[in-house]
C-alpha positions in Angstrom: -63.2 -83.1 -51.1 -60.1 -84.9 -49.8 -58.9 -85.4 -53.4 -59.3 -81.7 -54.1 -57.3 -80.8 -51.0 -54.5 -83.2 -52.1 -54.4 -81.6 -55.5 -54.3 -78.1 -54.0 -51.6 -79.1 -51.6 -49.5 -80.6 -54.4 -49.9 -77.4 -56.5 -48.7 -75.3 -53.6 -45.6 -77.4 -53.0 -44.8 -77.3 -56.7 -45.2 -73.6 -56.8 -42.9 -73.1 -53.8 -40.2 -75.2 -55.3 -40.3 -73.6 -58.8 -37.2 -72.0 -60.3 -38.9 -68.6 -60.2 -39.0 -68.7 -56.4 -36.1 -66.8 -54.9 -36.5 -68.2 -51.4 -33.7 -70.6 -50.2 -33.1 -72.3 -47.0 -30.0 -72.5 -44.9 -29.6 -76.2 -46.0 -28.6 -75.0 -49.6 -24.9 -74.9 -49.1 -24.1 -73.5 -52.6 -26.6 -70.6 -52.5 -26.2 -67.4 -50.6 -29.4 -66.4 -48.8 -30.3 -62.8 -49.7 -30.4 -60.4 -46.7 -33.8 -58.9 -45.9 -34.4 -55.4 -47.4 -33.3 -52.7 -45.0 -35.6 -50.0 -43.8 -35.6 -46.7 -45.6 -36.3 -44.1 -42.9 -38.8 -41.3 -43.7 -38.6 -39.5 -40.4 -39.4 -36.3 -38.6 -37.9 -34.5 -35.6 -40.9 -33.9 -33.3 -38.9 -32.4 -30.4 -41.4 -29.5 -30.1 -44.4 -31.7 -29.7 -44.3 -32.0 -25.9 -44.5 -28.2 -25.7 -46.9 -27.5 -28.6 -49.4 -30.0 -27.2 -49.7 -27.8 -24.1 -50.9 -24.9 -26.4 -53.6 -27.1 -27.9 -52.3 -26.6 -31.4 -54.7 -28.2 -34.0 -53.3 -30.1 -37.0 -55.4 -31.0 -39.9 -55.4 -33.6 -42.7 -55.4 -32.4 -46.3 -59.2 -32.2 -46.2 -59.3 -30.2 -43.1 -60.1 -32.8 -40.5 -58.5 -32.2 -37.1 -56.1 -35.1 -36.4 -53.8 -36.3 -33.6 -50.4 -35.3 -35.0 -48.5 -38.5 -34.1 -51.3 -40.8 -35.3 -51.6 -38.8 -38.5 -47.9 -38.9 -39.4 -47.5 -42.6 -38.5 -50.5 -43.5 -40.7 -49.1 -41.4 -43.6 -45.6 -42.8 -44.1 -43.5 -41.5 -41.2 -41.6 -44.4 -39.7 -39.1 -42.7 -37.4 -39.3 -39.9 -34.8 -36.2 -38.0 -33.6 -36.2 -36.4 -30.2 -33.6 -34.1 -28.7 -32.6 -34.5 -25.0 -31.2 -31.7 -22.8 -29.5 -32.5 -19.6 -31.1 -30.0 -17.2 -33.2 -27.8 -19.5 -33.0 -24.1 -18.7 -36.5 -23.6 -20.2 -38.0 -26.8 -18.9 -38.3 -28.4 -22.3 -36.8 -31.6 -23.8 -36.1 -33.1 -20.4 -35.7 -36.8 -19.9 -39.3 -37.0 -18.6 -40.5 -35.4 -21.8 -38.5 -37.8 -23.9 -39.5 -40.9 -22.0 -43.2 -40.0 -22.2 -43.1 -39.3 -25.9 -41.0 -42.3 -26.7 -43.8 -44.5 -25.3 -46.2 -43.0 -27.8 -43.7 -43.4 -30.7 -43.3 -47.1 -30.0 -47.1 -47.5 -29.5 -47.5 -46.1 -33.0 -45.0 -48.6 -34.4 -42.3 -46.1 -35.4 -38.6 -46.2 -34.8 -37.0 -43.8 -32.3 -33.9 -41.7 -32.8 -32.6 -40.2 -29.5 -30.5 -37.1 -29.9 -28.2 -36.4 -27.0 -27.2 -32.7 -27.0 -25.0 -33.0 -23.9 -26.1 -29.5 -23.0 -28.8 -27.7 -21.1 -29.9 -25.9 -24.2 -29.3 -25.8 -28.0 -26.1 -27.3 -29.2 -24.7 -26.7 -32.7 -21.3 -26.0 -34.3 -21.1 -22.5 -32.8 -22.4 -23.4 -29.3 -21.5 -26.5 -27.4 -22.0 -25.5 -23.8 -21.6 -28.3 -21.2 -24.5 -28.8 -18.8 -24.1 -26.6 -15.7 -23.7 -29.7 -13.6 -20.6 -30.7 -15.5 -18.8 -27.3 -15.7 -15.4 -26.9 -13.9 -14.8 -30.7 -14.0 -11.4 -32.2 -14.8 -11.1 -34.2 -18.1 -11.3 -37.5 -16.2 -14.4 -36.4 -14.2 -16.1 -35.3 -17.4 -15.5 -38.7 -19.0 -17.0 -40.4 -16.0 -20.0 -38.0 -16.1 -20.8 -38.6 -19.8 -20.5 -42.3 -19.3 -22.7 -42.5 -16.3 -25.3 -40.0 -17.6 -25.6 -41.8 -21.0 -25.9 -45.2 -19.3 -28.6 -44.0 -16.9 -30.7 -42.5 -19.7 -30.4 -45.5 -22.0 -31.1 -47.8 -19.0 -34.3 -45.9 -18.2 -35.5 -46.1 -21.8 -34.7 -49.8 -22.0 -36.6 -50.4 -18.7 -39.8 -49.0 -20.2 -39.3 -50.9 -23.5 -38.5 -47.8 -25.5 -34.9 -48.5 -26.4 -34.1 -46.3 -29.4 -33.2 -47.8 -32.7 -30.6 -45.0 -33.2 -28.7 -43.0 -30.6 -27.0 -39.8 -31.7 -23.9 -38.8 -29.7 -24.0 -35.0 -29.7 -25.7 -32.6 -32.0 -23.9 -31.1 -35.0 -20.5 -31.8 -33.5 -18.4 -30.3 -36.3 -16.5 -28.3 -33.6 -16.6 -31.2 -31.1 -18.8 -30.8 -28.0 -18.6 -30.1 -24.3 -16.4 -27.0 -24.8 -13.6 -26.6 -24.1 -13.0 -30.2 -23.0 -13.9 -31.6 -26.4 -13.6 -28.6 -28.6 -11.7 -29.2 -31.9 -11.9 -25.8 -33.6 -9.5 -22.9 -33.8 -6.9 -23.0 -31.0 -8.2 -26.5 -30.1 -7.5 -28.0 -33.5 -5.1 -30.5 -31.8 -7.7 -31.6 -29.3 -9.3 -34.5 -31.3 -8.0 -37.1 -28.8 -10.0 -35.5 -25.9 -13.1 -35.2 -28.0 -12.8 -38.8 -29.2 -12.3 -40.0 -25.6 -15.6 -38.4 -24.6 -17.5 -39.9 -27.5 -16.0 -43.3 -26.8 -17.2 -43.2 -23.2 -20.8 -42.3 -24.4 -20.7 -45.1 -26.9 -19.4 -47.6 -24.3 -22.3 -46.7 -22.1 -24.8 -47.4 -24.8 -23.2 -50.7 -25.8 -23.2 -51.9 -22.2 -27.0 -51.4 -21.9 -27.8 -52.6 -25.4 -26.8 -56.2 -24.7 -28.7 -57.5 -27.7 -27.0 -55.1 -30.2 -30.2 -53.4 -31.3 -29.0 -49.8 -31.2 -27.1 -48.1 -34.0 -24.8 -45.2 -33.0 -24.8 -42.0 -35.0 -22.2 -39.2 -35.1 -23.7 -36.0 -36.5 -22.0 -33.3 -38.6 -23.8 -30.2 -39.8 -22.2 -29.6 -43.2 -22.1 -32.2 -46.0 -19.5 -30.2 -48.0 -17.0 -30.2 -45.1 -17.9 -33.5 -43.4 -15.2 -35.5 -45.0 -12.5 -33.7 -43.1 -14.3 -34.2 -39.8 -14.9 -37.9 -40.2 -11.3 -38.4 -41.5 -10.0 -36.8 -38.3 -11.9 -39.5 -36.3 -10.5 -42.5 -38.2 -7.3 -42.9 -36.1 -9.5 -43.3 -32.9 -11.5 -46.3 -34.3 -14.8 -45.2 -32.7 -17.5 -47.8 -32.7 -20.2 -46.0 -34.6 -22.6 -47.1 -37.4 -24.2 -44.0 -39.0 -22.9 -40.7 -40.4 -25.7 -38.2 -39.6 -25.8 -34.9 -41.7 -27.7 -31.7 -41.7 -28.6 -29.8 -44.9 -30.1 -26.3 -45.0 -29.8 -24.3 -48.3 -29.6 -21.0 -46.5 -26.4 -22.1 -44.7 -24.9 -24.6 -47.1 -24.0 -25.1 -50.8 -26.9 -24.8 -53.2 -25.0 -26.8 -55.9 -27.0 -30.1 -56.0 -24.3 -31.9 -58.0 -21.7 -31.0 -55.4 -24.0 -32.2 -52.6 -24.5 -35.5 -54.4 -20.8 -36.0 -55.0 -19.9 -35.3 -51.4 -22.5 -37.8 -50.1 -21.2 -40.5 -52.5 -17.6 -39.8 -51.4 -18.5 -40.1 -47.8 -20.1 -43.5 -48.4 -17.1 -44.7 -50.3 -14.4 -43.4 -48.0 -15.9 -44.4 -44.6 -18.2 -47.3 -45.4 -20.8 -46.1 -42.9 -24.6 -45.8 -43.4 -25.7 -42.2 -44.1 -28.8 -40.4 -42.9 -29.7 -36.8 -43.7 -30.9 -36.2 -40.2 -32.0 -32.6 -40.6 -33.6 -31.1 -43.7 -36.4 -28.6 -44.3 -37.7 -26.4 -47.1 -40.2 -23.5 -47.4 -43.6 -23.9 -49.0 -43.9 -20.1 -49.1 -41.8 -17.0 -48.3 -44.7 -15.4 -46.5 -45.3 -15.5 -42.8 -48.2 -16.3 -40.4 -47.2 -14.3 -37.3 -45.1 -11.3 -36.2 -41.8 -13.3 -36.1 -39.0 -13.0 -38.7 -38.6 -16.4 -40.3 -35.3 -18.1 -40.9 -36.0 -18.2 -44.6 -37.7 -15.3 -46.3 -35.8 -14.5 -49.4 -35.2 -16.2 -52.8 -31.5 -15.9 -52.1 -31.8 -18.5 -49.4 -33.4 -21.3 -51.4 -32.4 -23.6 -54.3 -33.3 -22.3 -57.8 -34.5 -25.7 -58.9 -37.2 -25.8 -56.1 -39.6 -22.8 -55.9 -41.0 -21.9 -52.4 -44.4 -23.4 -53.1 -46.2 -26.5 -51.7 -45.2 -28.4 -54.9 -41.7 -27.1 -54.8 -41.3 -28.4 -51.2 -42.6 -31.8 -52.3 -40.2 -31.8 -55.2 -37.3 -31.0 -52.9 -38.2 -34.0 -50.7 -38.5 -36.2 -53.8 -35.0 -35.1 -54.9 -33.6 -36.0 -51.5 -35.3 -39.3 -51.4 -33.9 -40.3 -54.8 -30.4 -38.9 -54.0 -30.2 -40.8 -50.7 -31.4 -44.1 -52.3 -28.7 -43.7 -54.9 -25.8 -43.3 -52.5 -23.3 -46.1 -53.4 -23.4 -49.5 -51.8 -26.9 -48.9 -50.4 -25.4 -46.8 -47.7 -28.2 -44.2 -47.8 -30.8 -45.1 -45.1 -33.2 -42.2 -45.1 -33.9 -38.6 -44.0 -35.5 -36.8 -41.1 -37.4 -33.6 -41.6 -36.7 -31.0 -38.9 -39.7 -29.5 -37.0 -42.4 -30.2 -39.5 -44.9 -29.3 -36.7 -43.5 -26.0 -35.6 -46.4 -23.9 -36.8 -47.3 -20.4 -35.6 -49.0 -20.7 -32.3 -49.8 -18.6 -29.2 -47.0 -19.2 -26.6 -43.5 -18.4 -25.6 -41.0 -19.3 -28.2 -37.6 -17.7 -28.7 -37.9 -14.1 -29.9 -41.7 -14.0 -30.1 -44.6 -14.4 -27.7 -46.9 -15.4 -30.5 -45.4 -17.4 -33.3 -42.7 -19.4 -34.8 -39.6 -18.6 -36.9 -40.3 -21.8 -38.9 -43.9 -21.9 -39.9 -43.2 -21.5 -43.6 -41.0 -24.6 -43.5 -43.5 -26.9 -41.8 -45.3 -29.7 -43.5 -48.6 -28.1 -42.6 -49.7 -24.8 -44.2 -50.9 -21.7 -42.4 -54.3 -23.3 -41.8 -52.4 -26.3 -40.3 -53.5 -28.6 -43.1 -51.1 -31.3 -44.3 -49.1 -30.3 -47.4 -48.4 -32.3 -50.6 -45.0 -33.3 -49.3 -46.8 -36.0 -47.3 -47.1 -37.8 -50.6 -43.3 -38.5 -50.5 -43.7 -40.2 -47.1 -46.6 -42.3 -48.3 -44.8 -43.3 -51.5 -41.7 -44.6 -49.6 
């Protein structure tokens, strides 16, 4: 028996030292140790969940079994959850309390957490960047102090409960800047980039001071892949300390030319040497509707000809994005985040309807709330 163990041990040592083994130690001075493979994020924005759970919305697996949404997506390939944060929400949703509670569940399910600071009390996008009511009528200097102190407080609270985000997004779709008019950079404010950059710098400084172990990556988010190069070029002189270019893509608003989209992504990677995440995408599995609300997509003129509005077309769309992102030069593509895959038709107060969703035909669950084939893309990556 002892002889057998000796022979087995010798074979193990021989195998570990064979020329086919790629593992090297730090004591090999002439060999470069390969860096570990980075994570490819297959994420979802689940910012509606805190509200939808209050309406007892049932989600189902492909075979019709009722599931806990977060458990289901984490067990089926989703490895990142994005949550938006509003300062003092005018509708009571997406508060810091909501974010802190859901962040604990994200971490408990072993997923990464992307925190999206809107720096507003409600929706922020290129056409609307309204400062929180508490920050209006401040001076430029007062606002810089406010964004620093607020950001630092939020990140400190998250760190204290062991839910420090892996990624923090400084503003949402900030093509036009944010915190208008202090940090606006569109139209008559086109020479205001310095004020915008100063606000962003203070937010980043707050994160870095809390994140003493350098665990958090900072994202700056632009809504339009085609025009993003101009935006990020304008930021170059200010040498902002950020890590990730975040981008949105919706075919009804942006170019449907897939070759153009690919070339623009590749150019961004080459010009700015930042990691890139498509932080908002979605696609319809049908052009029908499941409630009385007019959907954001309801016409073939709003979609991409290569991908029909069917469950398989939605899946093919995500497959295309996965391949495209993975082929961004220099391994700069780090993943995607599907926006509101859970915003199914439901009974409750939401935007223009008291019984529905403007998004239910772009969810990753069908009108019976069963998981769609697009989940295969998550499971395969």
